[in-house]
ZAMARGU-4260 file (C-alpha; in steps of 0.2 Angstrom, whole numbers, plus 5000, padded with zeros to 4 digits):
<rodrens>
0) 5000/5000/5000 | 5008/5017/4995 | 5009/5031/5007 | 4995/5041/4999 | 4982/5027/5001
5) 4989/5023/5019 | 4986/5041/5025 | 4969/5042/5016 | 4964/5026/5025 | 4974/5026/5041
10) 4967/5036/5056 | 4979/5045/5066 | 4965/5052/5078 | 4969/5064/5092 | 4962/5060/5109
15) 4947/5071/5115 | 4956/5079/5130 | 4974/5083/5125 | 4984/5097/5132 | 4987/5114/5123
20) 4980/5116/5106 | 4978/5098/5101 | 4959/5098/5098 | 4961/5113/5086 | 4975/5106/5076
25) 4972/5088/5071 | 4956/5082/5063 | 4951/5064/5066 | 4955/5052/5052 | 4948/5034/5050
30) 4954/5018/5043 | 4941/5014/5030 | 4936/4996/5024 | 4926/4995/5008 | 4917/4980/5002
35) 4932/4976/4991 | 4942/4974/5007 | 4930/4963/5017 | 4921/4955/5001 | 4903/4956/5008
40) 4888/4968/5007 | 4889/4987/5007 | 4878/4990/5022 | 4883/4987/5040 | 4869/4989/5053
45) 4876/4983/5070 | 4893/4980/5078 | 4899/4968/5092 | 4915/4962/5099 | 4919/4944/5106
50) 4928/4941/5122 | 4944/4937/5113 | 4943/4954/5103 | 4936/4948/5086 | 4925/4961/5078
55) 4907/4956/5071 | 4896/4966/5060 | 4878/4964/5055 | 4881/4965/5036 | 4870/4965/5021
60) 4876/4947/5017 | 4876/4940/5035 | 4887/4940/5050 | 4904/4947/5045 | 4919/4944/5056
65) 4936/4953/5057 | 4951/4946/5067 | 4964/4959/5062 | 4970/4949/5048 | 4956/4941/5038
70) 4937/4944/5035 | 4925/4930/5035 | 4906/4930/5031 | 4894/4918/5040 | 4876/4917/5032
75) 4860/4915/5041 | 4849/4900/5037 | 4838/4909/5025 | 4853/4918/5018 | 4845/4935/5022
80) 4855/4951/5027 | 4859/4954/5045 | 4851/4969/5053 | 4856/4967/5072 | 4867/4957/5083
85) 4871/4955/5102 | 4885/4944/5109 | 4881/4935/5125 | 4894/4923/5131 | 4899/4911/5117
90) 4883/4915/5107 | 4881/4928/5094 | 4863/4932/5092 | 4859/4939/5075 | 4843/4946/5068
95) 4839/4947/5049 | 4824/4948/5038 | 4810/4937/5044 | 4824/4927/5054 | 4833/4928/5070
100) 4844/4915/5080 | 4862/4913/5085 | 4879/4908/5080 | 4888/4895/5091 | 4904/4886/5088
105) 4902/4868/5084 | 4914/4853/5088 | 4927/4859/5076 | 4927/4877/5083 | 4917/4883/5067
110) 4903/4895/5069 | 4886/4886/5066 | 4869/4895/5065 | 4854/4890/5075 | 4837/4898/5071
115) 4825/4903/5084 | 4810/4907/5072 | 4802/4890/5074 | 4799/4895/5092 | 4789/4910/5087
120) 4770/4908/5089 | 4762/4905/5072 | 4751/4921/5073 | 4767/4932/5074 | 4779/4922/5063
125) 4776/4933/5048 | 4788/4947/5053 | 4801/4957/5043 | 4817/4965/5049 | 4824/4962/5067
130) 4831/4979/5070 | 4839/4978/5087 | 4843/4965/5100 | 4846/4968/5119 | 4851/4957/5133
135) 4841/4961/5149 | 4848/4947/5160 | 4835/4938/5170 | 4822/4947/5160 | 4827/4938/5144
140) 4834/4943/5127 | 4823/4955/5117 | 4821/4956/5098 | 4814/4971/5090 | 4804/4970/5073
145) 4792/4983/5065 | 4776/4974/5071 | 4781/4965/5087 | 4794/4963/5100 | 4799/4945/5104
150) 4807/4940/5121 | 4818/4924/5123 | 4815/4918/5141 | 4828/4909/5151 | 4819/4893/5148
155) 4820/4896/5129 | 4802/4901/5126 | 4797/4915/5115 | 4785/4929/5122 | 4777/4942/5111
160) 4774/4960/5114 | 4763/4967/5100 | 4759/4986/5098 | 4744/4993/5107 | 4740/5003/5091
165) 4742/4997/5073 | 4756/5009/5068 | 4773/5003/5067 | 4782/4998/5083 | 4800/5002/5084
170) 4812/4996/5097 | 4825/5009/5101 | 4838/5008/5114 | 4844/5000/5130 | 4850/5011/5144
175) 4864/5000/5152 | 4867/5011/5166 | 4850/5010/5174 | 4846/4993/5167 | 4830/4999/5159
180) 4823/4995/5142 | 4814/5008/5131 | 4804/5006/5115 | 4796/5018/5104 | 4778/5016/5097
185) 4773/5028/5083 | 4757/5036/5087 | 4759/5032/5106 | 4776/5038/5112 | 4791/5032/5122
190) 4788/5016/5131 | 4797/5008/5146 | 4798/4989/5150 | 4791/4987/5168 | 4796/4968/5170
195) 4780/4962/5163 | 4775/4973/5148 | 4779/4989/5139 | 4770/5004/5147 | 4771/5023/5142
200) 4785/5031/5152 | 4781/5047/5161 | 4777/5061/5149 | 4782/5049/5135 | 4768/5054/5124
205) 4777/5070/5119 | 4786/5059/5106 | 4771/5051/5098 | 4773/5062/5082 | 4792/5060/5082
210) 4804/5046/5076 | 4814/5041/5092 | 4831/5033/5086 | 4840/5031/5103 | 4839/5033/5122
215) 4853/5034/5134 | 4856/5039/5152 | 4864/5056/5155 | 4871/5065/5170 | 4862/5066/5186
220) 4850/5052/5182 | 4843/5061/5167 | 4837/5053/5151 | 4844/5058/5134 | 4832/5054/5120
225) 4837/5056/5102 | 4825/5059/5088 | 4829/5058/5069 | 4823/5076/5064 | 4820/5085/5080
230) 4837/5083/5089 | 4839/5078/5107 | 4827/5079/5121 | 4832/5079/5140 | 4821/5073/5154
235) 4822/5086/5167 | 4811/5083/5182 | 4795/5075/5176 | 4795/5082/5158 | 4805/5081/5142
240) 4813/5097/5135 | 4823/5101/5119 | 4842/5100/5123 | 4846/5118/5119 | 4864/5117/5114
245) 4875/5121/5099 | 4877/5102/5097 | 4859/5100/5096 | 4857/5113/5082 | 4870/5104/5071
250) 4863/5087/5074 | 4845/5091/5070 | 4851/5096/5052 | 4862/5080/5051 | 4848/5068/5056
255) 4852/5057/5071 | 4852/5039/5068 | 4862/5031/5082 | 4869/5035/5099 | 4883/5028/5110
260) 4888/5033/5127 | 4907/5033/5128 | 4909/5038/5146 | 4901/5049/5159 | 4907/5065/5149
265) 4904/5061/5131 | 4893/5053/5118 | 4896/5047/5100 | 4882/5052/5088 | 4879/5044/5071
270) 4870/5053/5058 | 4862/5050/5041 | 4869/5065/5033 | 4885/5071/5041 | 4895/5057/5049
275) 4900/5055/5067 | 4899/5069/5081 | 4908/5067/5097 | 4899/5078/5110 | 4901/5082/5128
280) 4888/5079/5141 | 4885/5098/5141 | 4881/5098/5123 | 4898/5104/5115 | 4904/5097/5099
285) 4922/5090/5103 | 4925/5081/5087 | 4917/5079/5070 | 4922/5065/5058 | 4914/5065/5041
290) 4917/5063/5022 | 4928/5079/5022 | 4939/5072/5036 | 4941/5054/5030 | 4925/5044/5031
295) 4921/5035/5014 | 4903/5041/5016 | 4892/5051/5029 | 4878/5039/5032 | 4881/5031/5049
300) 4872/5014/5053 | 4881/5009/5069 | 4894/5014/5082 | 4904/5003/5093 | 4918/5007/5106
305) 4933/4995/5106 | 4934/4986/5123 | 4953/4989/5124 | 4959/5006/5118 | 4942/5014/5117
310) 4943/5017/5098 | 4927/5018/5088 | 4921/5006/5075 | 4908/5013/5063 | 4896/5004/5052
315) 4892/5014/5036 | 4879/5013/5023 | 4893/5008/5012 | 4908/5001/5021 | 4916/5000/5039
320) 4927/5013/5047 | 4939/5012/5062 | 4942/5028/5071 | 4957/5029/5083 | 4950/5039/5098
325) 4964/5035/5110 | 4980/5039/5101 | 4994/5052/5102 | 4992/5055/5084 | 4981/5065/5073
330) 4982/5071/5055 | 4980/5089/5049 | 4967/5090/5035 | 4968/5104/5023 | 4953/5111/5013
335) 4946/5099/5000 | 4955/5085/5008 | 4971/5092/4999 | 4985/5079/4999 | 5001/5089/4998
340) 5019/5087/5004 | 5023/5096/5021 | 5039/5106/5022 | 5037/5119/5036 | 5027/5126/5050
345) 5026/5140/5063 | 5016/5147/5077 | 5014/5166/5076 | 5002/5178/5085 | 4990/5163/5090
350) 4989/5156/5072 | 4997/5140/5066 | 5004/5142/5049 | 5008/5126/5038 | 5020/5127/5023
355) 5016/5115/5009 | 5020/5111/4991 | 5004/5121/4987 | 5006/5136/4998 | 5003/5141/5016
360) 4988/5137/5026 | 4983/5144/5043 | 4970/5144/5057 | 4968/5152/5074 | 4973/5140/5088
365) 4974/5152/5102 | 4958/5146/5111 | 4953/5128/5108 | 4936/5132/5115 | 4932/5145/5103
370) 4922/5142/5087 | 4937/5147/5077 | 4946/5132/5083 | 4934/5121/5073 | 4935/5131/5057
375) 4946/5123/5043 | 4963/5129/5038 | 4963/5143/5025 | 4975/5147/5011 | 4986/5163/5013
380) 4983/5173/4998 | 4999/5176/4988 | 5008/5160/4995 | 5003/5148/4981 | 5017/5137/4976
385) 5031/5127/4985 | 5035/5134/5003 | 5053/5130/5008 | 5053/5137/5026 | 5044/5147/5039
390) 5053/5157/5052 | 5048/5169/5065 | 5062/5183/5065 | 5060/5198/5076 | 5042/5194/5078
395) 5039/5193/5059 | 5034/5178/5050 | 5047/5175/5035 | 5042/5163/5021 | 5056/5155/5010
400) 5047/5151/4994 | 5052/5143/4977 | 5049/5161/4970 | 5059/5170/4983 | 5057/5178/5000
405) 5040/5184/5008 | 5034/5192/5024 | 5017/5185/5030 | 5006/5200/5037 | 4988/5202/5040
410) 4984/5185/5032 | 4993/5189/5016 | 5010/5185/5008 | 5020/5200/5004 | 5035/5197/4993
415) 5052/5206/4995 | 5062/5209/4979 | 5073/5194/4981 | 5083/5180/4975 | 5074/5164/4969
420) 5073/5150/4980 | 5073/5154/4999 | 5079/5139/5008 | 5082/5146/5025 | 5087/5162/5035
425) 5100/5167/5048 | 5103/5182/5059 | 5121/5185/5065 | 5126/5192/5081 | 5130/5211/5080
430) 5120/5213/5064 | 5102/5217/5070 | 5096/5224/5053 | 5104/5211/5042 | 5097/5194/5037
435) 5106/5181/5027 | 5097/5169/5016 | 5102/5152/5009 | 5096/5150/4992 | 5096/5138/4977
440) 5113/5146/4971 | 5122/5153/4986 | 5119/5167/4999 | 5109/5183/4998 | 5109/5197/5010
445) 5093/5207/5016 | 5092/5222/5027 | 5079/5232/5036 | 5073/5247/5027 | 5070/5264/5034
450) 5052/5265/5027 | 5042/5250/5024 | 5029/5259/5013 | 5041/5260/4999 | 5044/5241/4999
455) 5028/5233/4998 | 5025/5234/5017 | 5038/5220/5021 | 5050/5231/5030 | 5065/5222/5021
460) 5075/5225/5005 | 5087/5215/4995 | 5105/5220/4996 | 5111/5207/4984 | 5120/5191/4982
465) 5135/5188/4993 | 5150/5184/4982 | 5142/5172/4970 | 5159/5169/4961 | 5166/5161/4976
470) 5151/5152/4982 | 5136/5148/4971 | 5130/5131/4979 | 5113/5126/4986 | 5113/5132/5004
475) 5099/5123/5012 | 5106/5122/5030 | 5115/5137/5038 | 5122/5139/5055 | 5135/5150/5063
480) 5148/5146/5076 | 5156/5156/5090 | 5170/5161/5079 | 5159/5170/5067 | 5160/5156/5053
485) 5145/5151/5043 | 5143/5132/5041 | 5133/5126/5026 | 5130/5108/5022 | 5127/5101/5005
490) 5118/5084/5003 | 5130/5078/4989 | 5146/5087/4992 | 5150/5089/5010 | 5151/5104/5022
495) 5157/5122/5018 | 5164/5134/5031 | 5163/5152/5025 | 5170/5168/5033 | 5161/5184/5028
500) 5167/5202/5028 | 5162/5213/5042 | 5149/5221/5031 | 5143/5204/5026 | 5143/5208/5008
505) 5159/5198/5003 | 5166/5181/5007 | 5184/5182/5015 | 5187/5163/5015 | 5178/5147/5010
510) 5183/5129/5012 | 5175/5113/5008 | 5176/5098/5020 | 5171/5080/5015 | 5177/5062/5017
515) 5195/5068/5014 | 5193/5078/5031 | 5186/5064/5042 | 5168/5062/5036 | 5162/5044/5032
520) 5157/5050/5015 | 5152/5065/5005 | 5134/5061/5005 | 5119/5066/5016 | 5128/5077/5028
525) 5116/5088/5038 | 5120/5101/5051 | 5111/5105/5067 | 5113/5116/5082 | 5112/5108/5099
530) 5114/5121/5113 | 5128/5132/5107 | 5137/5119/5097 | 5135/5113/5079 | 5134/5095/5076
535) 5134/5086/5059 | 5123/5071/5055 | 5130/5058/5043 | 5125/5041/5037 | 5136/5033/5051
540) 5132/5044/5066 | 5136/5061/5073 | 5152/5071/5069 | 5160/5087/5076 | 5173/5099/5069
545) 5190/5098/5078 | 5198/5115/5076 | 5216/5109/5081 | 5217/5097/5067 | 5205/5106/5055
550) 5195/5090/5052 | 5180/5080/5058 | 5178/5066/5071 | 5165/5055/5078 | 5154/5063/5091
555) 5143/5049/5097 | 5146/5052/5116 | 5135/5068/5114 | 5120/5058/5117 | 5128/5044/5128
560) 5130/5034/5112 | 5112/5031/5109 | 5113/5036/5091 | 5130/5028/5087 | 5132/5022/5069
565) 5114/5027/5064 | 5110/5038/5049 | 5106/5055/5057 | 5093/5063/5046 | 5086/5076/5058
570) 5089/5084/5075 | 5078/5097/5083 | 5080/5104/5100 | 5064/5109/5109 | 5061/5123/5122
575) 5067/5112/5136 | 5083/5106/5128 | 5076/5089/5123 | 5080/5081/5106 | 5068/5075/5093
580) 5076/5066/5079 | 5074/5055/5064 | 5087/5042/5062 | 5086/5027/5050 | 5069/5034/5044
585) 5063/5031/5062 | 5057/5045/5074 | 5064/5046/5091 | 5065/5056/5107 | 5080/5060/5119
590) 5076/5069/5135 | 5089/5079/5143 | 5093/5076/5162 | 5107/5088/5167 | 5122/5085/5155
595) 5115/5068/5150 | 5102/5062/5138 | 5091/5046/5139 | 5082/5038/5125 | 5063/5037/5129
600) 5059/5020/5123 | 5040/5020/5127 | 5038/5036/5116 | 5049/5028/5103 | 5038/5013/5102
605) 5024/5025/5098 | 5034/5034/5085 | 5039/5018/5076 | 5022/5019/5068 | 5028/5033/5057
610) 5044/5024/5051 | 5047/5029/5033 | 5033/5041/5033 | 5044/5057/5033 | 5049/5066/5017
615) 5065/5059/5010 | 5079/5071/5012 | 5067/5084/5018 | 5063/5077/5035 | 5053/5089/5046
620) 5049/5090/5065 | 5042/5105/5073 | 5040/5105/5092 | 5029/5118/5102 | 5021/5117/5118
625) 5020/5098/5120 | 5014/5097/5102 | 5025/5089/5088 | 5021/5092/5069 | 5029/5080/5057
630) 5030/5082/5039 | 5025/5068/5027 | 5022/5067/5008 | 5004/5068/5011 | 5003/5082/5024
635) 5006/5085/5043 | 5004/5072/5056 | 5002/5079/5074 | 5009/5070/5089 | 5004/5074/5106
640) 5020/5073/5117 | 5009/5074/5132 | 4999/5059/5129 | 5000/5047/5143 | 4999/5028/5141
645) 4994/5026/5159 | 4977/5018/5161 | 4978/5012/5142 | 4975/4994/5139 | 4987/4989/5125
650) 4985/4970/5128 | 4978/4960/5113 | 4976/4942/5108 | 4985/4931/5095 | 4972/4918/5088
655) 4974/4902/5078 | 4959/4905/5066 | 4960/4889/5056 | 4969/4872/5054 | 4968/4863/5038
660) 4975/4846/5032 | 4979/4844/5014 | 4977/4828/5004 | 4972/4834/4986 | 4961/4848/4993
665) 4962/4856/5010 | 4949/4851/5023 | 4947/4860/5040 | 4950/4852/5056 | 4949/4867/5067
670) 4938/4883/5064 | 4946/4895/5076 | 4935/4893/5092 | 4940/4883/5108 | 4925/4875/5116
675) 4924/4868/5134 | 4915/4852/5138 | 4901/4863/5145 | 4899/4872/5128 | 4907/4888/5133
680) 4919/4898/5122 | 4937/4898/5130 | 4953/4907/5125 | 4965/4892/5124 | 4965/4874/5120
685) 4971/4869/5137 | 4955/4877/5145 | 4944/4867/5133 | 4946/4850/5142 | 4945/4841/5125
690) 4958/4827/5120 | 4972/4832/5108 | 4965/4828/5091 | 4974/4814/5081 | 4978/4816/5063
695) 4980/4800/5053 | 4997/4798/5045 | 4997/4800/5026 | 5011/4801/5014 | 5013/4818/5005
700) 5001/4828/5016 | 5003/4845/5024 | 4996/4855/5038 | 4991/4873/5036 | 4989/4885/5051
705) 4981/4902/5049 | 4982/4914/5063 | 4978/4932/5067 | 4980/4945/5081 | 4966/4957/5087
710) 4976/4972/5085 | 4967/4985/5074 | 4979/4999/5074 | 4988/4998/5057 | 4984/4979/5057
715) 4993/4977/5040 | 5009/4981/5050 | 5006/4967/5063 | 5021/4955/5064 | 5019/4936/5069
720) 5031/4924/5076 | 5028/4905/5076 | 5036/4889/5082 | 5031/4870/5080 | 5037/4861/5096
725) 5047/4845/5092 | 5050/4851/5074 | 5057/4869/5075 | 5072/4872/5086 | 5069/4891/5087
730) 5055/4904/5085 | 5053/4910/5067 | 5058/4927/5061 | 5045/4941/5063 | 5034/4942/5048
735) 5018/4950/5042 | 5013/4933/5034 | 4999/4925/5044 | 5000/4907/5037 | 5012/4893/5040
740) 5012/4876/5032 | 5021/4860/5037 | 5023/4845/5026 | 5026/4826/5030 | 5028/4827/5049
745) 5033/4811/5057 | 5021/4802/5070 | 5021/4811/5087 | 5013/4825/5097 | 5016/4843/5092
750) 5011/4860/5098 | 5010/4875/5086 | 5013/4891/5095 | 5011/4909/5089 | 5012/4927/5095
755) 5011/4944/5088 | 5019/4961/5089 | 5010/4977/5084 | 5016/4993/5076 | 5019/5000/5094
760) 5031/4985/5098 | 5019/4978/5110 | 5018/4959/5111 | 5002/4949/5111 | 4997/4935/5122
765) 5003/4918/5115 | 4991/4905/5109 | 4994/4887/5105 | 4986/4872/5096 | 4992/4854/5100
770) 4989/4839/5089 | 4995/4821/5086 | 5001/4813/5070 | 4995/4795/5071 | 5007/4780/5068
775) 5006/4771/5051 | 5003/4753/5058 | 5002/4744/5042 | 5017/4751/5033 | 5027/4752/5049
780) 5026/4733/5052 | 5033/4730/5034 | 5047/4743/5038 | 5050/4735/5054 | 5054/4718/5047
785) 5065/4726/5034 | 5074/4735/5047 | 5077/4719/5057 | 5084/4711/5042 | 5096/4725/5038
790) 5101/4726/5056 | 5106/4708/5056 | 5116/4709/5040 | 5125/4725/5047 | 5129/4716/5063
795) 5135/4701/5054 | 5146/4711/5043 | 5153/4721/5057 | 5157/4705/5067 | 5165/4696/5052
800) 5176/4711/5049 | 5181/4712/5068 | 5185/4693/5069 | 5195/4694/5053 | 5206/4708/5060
805) 5206/4700/5077 | 5212/4683/5070 | 5227/4692/5061 | 5232/4700/5077 | 5233/4684/5087
810) 5248/4678/5077 | 5258/4693/5084 | 5264/4696/5102 | 5250/4704/5112 | 5258/4720/5116
815) 5250/4732/5128 | 5241/4742/5115 | 5234/4727/5107 | 5227/4721/5123 | 5219/4738/5126
820) 5212/4737/5109 | 5205/4720/5112 | 5197/4725/5128 | 5189/4740/5119 | 5183/4730/5105
825) 5175/4717/5117 | 5167/4731/5127 | 5160/4738/5110 | 5153/4721/5105 | 5146/4717/5121
830) 5135/4732/5122 | 5131/4731/5103 | 5125/4713/5106 | 5114/4719/5120 | 5104/4730/5109
835) 5104/4717/5095 | 5096/4704/5107 | 5083/4716/5113 | 5078/4721/5095 | 5077/4702/5090
840) 5066/4698/5105 | 5055/4713/5101 | 5054/4708/5083 | 5049/4690/5089 | 5035/4698/5099
845) 5029/4707/5084 | 5029/4691/5073 | 5019/4682/5086 | 5006/4696/5087 | 5005/4696/5068
850) 5003/4677/5067 | 4990/4677/5081 | 4979/4690/5072 | 4980/4680/5056 | 4974/4664/5066
855) 4959/4674/5073 | 4966/4673/5091 | 4962/4687/5103 | 4976/4698/5107 | 4979/4705/5124
860) 4974/4724/5125 | 4988/4728/5138 | 5000/4720/5126 | 4994/4730/5112 | 4997/4746/5122
865) 5014/4741/5126 | 5018/4736/5108 | 5011/4753/5103 | 5023/4762/5115 | 5038/4752/5109
870) 5034/4755/5091 | 5033/4773/5094 | 5050/4772/5103 | 5058/4762/5089 | 5051/4774/5076
875) 5059/4789/5085 | 5076/4782/5090 | 5089/4773/5081 | 5102/4760/5086 | 5116/4772/5088
880) 5105/4782/5101 | 5102/4766/5111 | 5120/4761/5110 | 5127/4778/5116 | 5115/4777/5131
885) 5124/4761/5136 | 5142/4767/5133 | 5139/4784/5142 | 5140/4774/5158 | 5158/4769/5155
890) 5171/4779/5166 | 5182/4783/5151 | 5167/4790/5141 | 5162/4801/5156 | 5179/4808/5158
895) 5180/4811/5139 | 5162/4820/5140 | 5167/4831/5155 | 5184/4836/5147 | 5177/4840/5130
900) 5159/4845/5133 | 5157/4853/5116 | 5160/4837/5106 | 5145/4834/5094 | 5135/4818/5093
905) 5144/4812/5077 | 5162/4816/5084 | 5157/4806/5100 | 5152/4791/5090 | 5168/4793/5080
910) 5178/4792/5096 | 5170/4776/5101 | 5174/4767/5084 | 5192/4774/5084 | 5195/4768/5101
915) 5189/4750/5096 | 5202/4752/5081 | 5189/4751/5068 | 5195/4754/5050 | 5191/4770/5041
920) 5179/4760/5029 | 5171/4750/5043 | 5168/4766/5053 | 5161/4774/5038 | 5148/4761/5036
925) 5143/4761/5054 | 5142/4780/5053 | 5133/4780/5037 | 5146/4792/5029 | 5160/4791/5016
930) 5178/4786/5021 | 5184/4804/5018 | 5171/4811/5030 | 5178/4799/5044 | 5196/4805/5041
935) 5189/4823/5042 | 5181/4818/5059 | 5197/4811/5065 | 5207/4826/5060 | 5195/4837/5069
940) 5197/4827/5084 | 5216/4828/5083 | 5214/4847/5082 | 5201/4847/5097 | 5213/4836/5108
945) 5228/4846/5103 | 5237/4832/5094 | 5249/4832/5080 | 5241/4829/5063 | 5249/4811/5062
950) 5247/4807/5080 | 5240/4790/5085 | 5222/4795/5089 | 5217/4777/5094 | 5231/4776/5107
955) 5226/4793/5114 | 5208/4787/5117 | 5214/4771/5124 | 5224/4779/5137 | 5212/4793/5141
</rodrens>
């Protein structure tokens, strides 16, 4: 996904209560999901969230589920659209057209639909849409249709509540705070359930000519009633009165459709015509999210508050949106949703000015409570085109522009007769009336004029270029040092040091520094001022100028080595001396404590979200009053540096959503939901109480695991890590891929584990799925017989070679070494024969079992279980492993193992065979390798033991 689409889709929404001017800077953005993303119907009427964090939507095509990685659609029995839903425990109750029931996981963990319409009395079975569902605990579950309200009782019976009048009967809202249920009957008014029936609430008849869309509790036990066309009404005392607030005036025009209480101080209101409003309990509009600020359309069907972060899910007439209500980020929208590169910004006289590739935009942010704070940004006339910089100098706002230099006054841009291309501006000590500009082609000098009327009301005039014959390079970064030198960095050539004449009109000296003078290269060198010192950012860390050697040296200890070796792209010092930076395309924060700086890791974890989002080679950061503006190719992102993570629940869950087995086509064996024996939905397989599933062994099969994480902040950037125990030695690398396939697993028990990491570097809880691969009994018996035959041939060949060698040695005198070799060989053969005898006895038992089965005899069940255990053991262990278990009890081997603990398994086996004086060829056959490999092993052992290349390795091992 490219950056344009990312920022058009991804919400970087500011919180409701941020410090300073946050509310007046950023406008909420949303992450939009269209039907092309979720592959279902356009309309989404209701929203719910399961206890593991999975989101569910009542969609035109059925029940739509989203787990952070994949979308799934589940259809109702009559394949109708879903209009409503309510999640109660492991059941997802859904209402459609002429249908209602619930989804519940089956034995494989897949959602299965159970209809309840067959329990409705015949007289009322002909109903249309089920608009809302509410759980009232012991009073039952209520289903609202146009012509009747149904109640599912605790004993699974259906009660009916038809309207008193024949007009349409509309079930509106449930007030969770007071545990009361309200309904609206056209022509009668607002009703309240008294435990037995729906009765007219006190003064509820005032609404009989309205269309009531929602009811919620408000402060001081008041009742807030929303109507579609007449706005809000508030019950005060015994009567209902219009809620006379500015919010109410806006919402009457927008047509209220749904209402969600966010907390005691705020509500989210969904409208038919103008998106979502966040309003306070006093009736003030806090935020407004509509098509102009990111929504794909303004017709809101449903709103849901995320159970963890408190962000908002919105069901639209065409699509779904996710609004990040709890985030340190927001995005600054420009008129007409203008997408343009952000280059510069400044706060001046209570206004925030934003410099872009299309000009300067501004708005008043001096009072977040004023109506001006909600007005959109406006273009400064005369500023059209690429803005290069904005600087407040002597209480004047100077704009560097592609066309030259301007002064911003009275909401307009006034051009100074100037040199084209104003990169930046610098005032030097001792020259109060002079201003030096870095331009596309060298330096320019401006001075204060005696009369501003003659020069376009700017107060400045151009003196001229400064010695362009000596210096005519692009001068984008300027700083001066305490020696009076001006330093200029060039992105491709290095750094210039310039000394000007006393009148600033001429260059006395200029010198270029690059990789010949200590820099790691000539490229991407930037200069910054930290305190009173100039530092230079390079592709390999920070550098400083060493005057004594007239060269540059590394300066990583400036920040306690925190930025050592990194590509330093931007450093900005805030009012408190703290450092905001961009390094390796990642934003970060260093806080100053005395003479030391410390990296703020929690904040950096937030800022990682913007990795790669800054403008290449034009990285921009502007800190002011705990607010940070960050330039991107699509506009300005606002970061609230005062945002606190305290009290925020950043936990989320990793989920195994599907397990499939492949023969020719994949078939599902697990559908993503763990069910306990009592039928309850549980988080982990270990809590379910069910036995581990056994998958029959087949040749050329594979297992595919699909997984997800219920993280909805930049879900496409969620990383996964997995491991199959008894197969994978280590966890996998982090990856965005949410599937893993394993092929041709051996029989045995395995556990697949998965965990996730989100864009804020927060890890999820881990989840796991255990399973068994069954043993292939038929093929194994044949393989076992062949194994026995091959083992017999191998042992015979080994013993024959040994006795032939032993017979030749008997003719010679038995020297000490020969005696030791014979003892070593006898030891080897004795242990080897023990294993062979055991295997022969076991094979005899297998043969007896097979013969008994062929003759129709009964086979002892206990014996079968023991044989199963032994067969698994044989299938997983080889003869060498059994032999090494026996040899490990010998004293010489214990001493060898303790002295050289790093020896690998194959080198230990080579030691055993060499000590028994086996020839290279014989050892190669037993180790199942080539003769050259055996010699390589022995040379490796000589090196480990510190022996000469031609030393007698056998004698060394015999005397060990």
